[in-house]
N, C-alpha and C positions, 0 to 999 in steps of 0.2 A: 130382789136380793136373791142371789144364787145360791142354792143349797150345796153344801160340801160335806160329804160324808159317805156312808154305805147304809144300804137297806137289805136285810136278810128275810125274806118271806118263807114261811114253813107251816105245813098243815100238820096238826096235831089233834088226832080223833076227827071230831066233826068241826073243829074250829080252824080259822085261819090266823096264825100267829105272826105279826111283824115286828121285827126288831130293827130299830133305827139307831144308827151310830152317827152322831153328827159332830162337826168342829165349828165352834163358834168363838171367836174372839181368844183363840189360843186354848180353848177348853173342849175337852171331849165329853159329849153328853149322850146317855143311852135312854132309849124309850121303847118300851114294849107294849104292844096293844093287841087284844085278842078279838077275832070277830067270829059269831057263829055261822058256819056254812050254810045253815038252813036259810040265812037272810040273803037271797040270791041277788036282789037288785043292789045292796051293799057291796056284795062279793064281786059282781060284775064291775061296779065303779071302781073298786080297790084295784082289780086287775089292770084297768085301764090307767089308774093313777100310778101304779108301780112301773108300768112300761114307760109313762110319760116322764117320770123322774129319772128313770135308768137312761134315757135318751138325753135329758138335760145333762146329767152328771157326766155322762160319757163325751158329750159334745162341748161342755163348758171349759175355757181355758184354765189351767192350773198355774200356780206360780212356781214353775220350774225353769231350768235353763234353756229349754226348748222352745220358748215362746218366739213368736215371729219378731223380726226387727220393727215392723209397723206397730204391733201390738205393745212392745217394750217402749218405743218412742212416744206413743201417745200417754202413757202413764208415768213415764220417767221424769223425775225432778232432777233439774240442773241449773247451774248458775255459769252463764258464759261472759266472758271478757272479750270485748272487741275493741282493738287498737285501730283507729281510724284517722285519716287524714282531716286536719283541722276544717277544711272546706266542706266536709260532709256533715258537720254538726246538725245543721238545721233538718237536713233530710233524714239523718239517722234517728233523731229525736222523734220525728213523725212516724217513723217505721216502727219504733220500739212498741208502743201500744197495739198496733196491727198485728204484730207477731205474738206478743203475750197474750192477746185476746184469743188467738188461734191456738196457742200452746200456753195455757195458763200456768203449768208446771215449770216452765222455763222462764228464768230471769236473766235480764240484758244488763250488762255494766259496761259503759263506754269509757274509753281513754282516748282524748282527742290531742292532736299535736302535729308538729312537723313530721313528715315522713321518715326524714333521716333520723331524727331523734327516736320515734317509735322503732324503728329498725334496730338502732343501738340498745334499746331496752330489751327487745326480744333476743337479741344476741347475748346479752348479759343474764338472760334467765327469767325475764319477767313472765309471770303466769298469764298467758295471753292464748285465747282459743283460736281467734280470727284476726287476720291483718287485712286492712284495705289502704293501699297506699295511693297517692296521687301521681305516681310515675311508676314506670317498669323497673327503674334502677334499683330501687330499694328492694323490691320483691325479687329481682334477679339475684341479688347479692345473698338473700335469706335461702333461696333455692339452691344456690351454689354451695352453700354450706350444708346442705342436707336439713334444714329447718322446717320445711314445708311438708304437710300431710300428702301423700301421693295423691294424684288425680283429682285434687280440690281447687287447684289454681285455674282462674278464668279472668278474662277481662270483662269488668263490670260497666264502667261509664267512660264517657268522653266529656271533654269541657273546652273552653276557650279562653284566651287570654285578652283581657281588656284593660284600657286606660281610663282611671277614674279621676275625678276632682271632687271637692267639696260642692254640695247642691247649688250654692249660690256663686260660684266661681266662674270667672270668664278668662278669656285669652289663651285657652288651650284647646285645640281641636284635633290635633294630631300627635303621634309618639315623636315626630321631628321637632314639635314644639318643646320638647323638654330640653333641647340644646339651648333654648333661648336664656339669655342672662337673667331674665325676670323670674325664672323658675330657680328656687334655691334649694328646695328639698324634695325629694322623690322616695316615696316608701316602696319597698320590694322585699321579697324574702331573700334571706341568705342563700346565695347560689349553691353552696356546699352542702347544705343540710335540707333546704326547703325545695322542692320540686317547682313550685311557682317562681322561686328566684332563678332556678336553672332556665326555665322556659323564658323568663324575661331577659336573662342574659343573652339567650339566643336571639331573640326578637331585636335587641338593641344592637347586637353584634352585626346582625343581618342587615340592619339600617345604617351601619357604620358610624353609630353614635355612642356606643357603650363606653369607650374610654373617655370620651369628653363627659358624660353625664355621671360616670362612677363617683366622683368626688361629692356629688349632691345626694347620693344614695343614703337612705336611712334603712339599714338592713334589720328585718323583723325575724322573730323566731319562728313564725308560722304566717300563713297568709292572712288569717283573722286579725293578727296584730297589724299588719300592714293596712288592711281595711280600717282598722280603728284609728290609726294615725290620720287618715284621710278624714274620717267621720268628725273627728275632733279639731280638725282645721291645723293640725301641728305640721302638717307637710303641705306643699301645693299639689302634689298629684301622687297617685300610686298606681301600681300595677299588679292586678290580682285576677282570680278566675271571674268568669260571668257569673257563675253560681253564688260567689261572695258578693258582688256588687248587686244583685238582685235581691239579696237579702236584706239590704239597707235602704232606708228612705232619705239617709242624709248624704248620699253620694249620687253622682250621675255618671253615666258612661259617655265618653267623648270619641272613643275610637276602639275598634277590635283589630287585634293583630292578625295579619293574614295567615292562613293556615300553613301556607310555604315558609313562613319567617321562623318557625320553630318545630321541634319534634311534636308528634302527636301527643295530646293530653290525654293519656289513657289511665284509669284507675283499675288496677288488678286487684282480686281479692282471693284469699286462700286460708286454709285452717293450718294451725301449727301441728307438727307432730307430737307436741308435748300435752295436747289437749287431753283432757280425761273423758270427754264426750265427742268422740268422733261422728258418730251417727247424728247427734244433735246439731253439731257444727255444721255438718253437711247439709241437714235440713234447712238450717238458717241461711246459709249461702244460697241454696236453691230458691228459698222465699225472697231473698233480697234481690235475686236477679230474675224474678218472675214479673209477670204482668201485673200482679198485685201491688207493687211498688212503683210502677213505670209512671204514673201519673204524679207521685210525690217527687221523683227525681226531675221530671220535666218541668214541673212548677218551680223548681229551684234553679233552673237553667242547664241541667245536665242533659245528656243524651245517652240512650243505651248503648253499649258497646257493640252488641250484636242485633 
């Protein structure tokens, strides 16, 4: 326990008098002790003790506004809300206990969904500290409106687009097979609001089959819903991220879209200007993008952007 207070030594006649004024639990306590000067060993010890206490008091951090950012962050309590693309759910759930173990005073709350929907929530004033999008489009829109905290945006992850079918399905080996008449329903994200849907449209357009397969499309509100449609056998096939496909034992990957057939799948991360805890938000961003989480992301099928 660190002593907080003042020590007043004073010689009165042949005695050393020590007055101690301490502050404990918001209370002020006074203690007065008298030591005979003739007791030299005790006097020498007390002199050493006074010097030691003076150094401790002088060097100990105090609860004022001049404390360093590091010490403030270490003891600060905060709740952070992170709005993240649905495809990040499994990875972020694994990262949460890693960070909270490192910073037990910080509690993380997640809000997963389609990046377009999350963008709209932020624009409408949702109390969000950090946003992780599955595409640069949504982050660009927020940045253009001045909603991002300066110098916090960075590219976090990369992903791939894959074609999946139910575990025991046969007859589909390539994206071009989606144009086959036997294929009736194809799950994909809504292109206007779900980045996975935007990438899917680019892939199918590049293959010159988008208009033909569009009538078969079952549009999902986010990529996890598209995955679920395939898992439950409600569709013949689906187009999702590699990370989503790897998260399920009920689907199998039959094809991977060439990188040249769509825009790079990049996940940017940034803090919002409205965050009440900018230092903590930056610390979390640094943690998420560090080597501490690299294995978590790679096991889920992601690649680090840098």
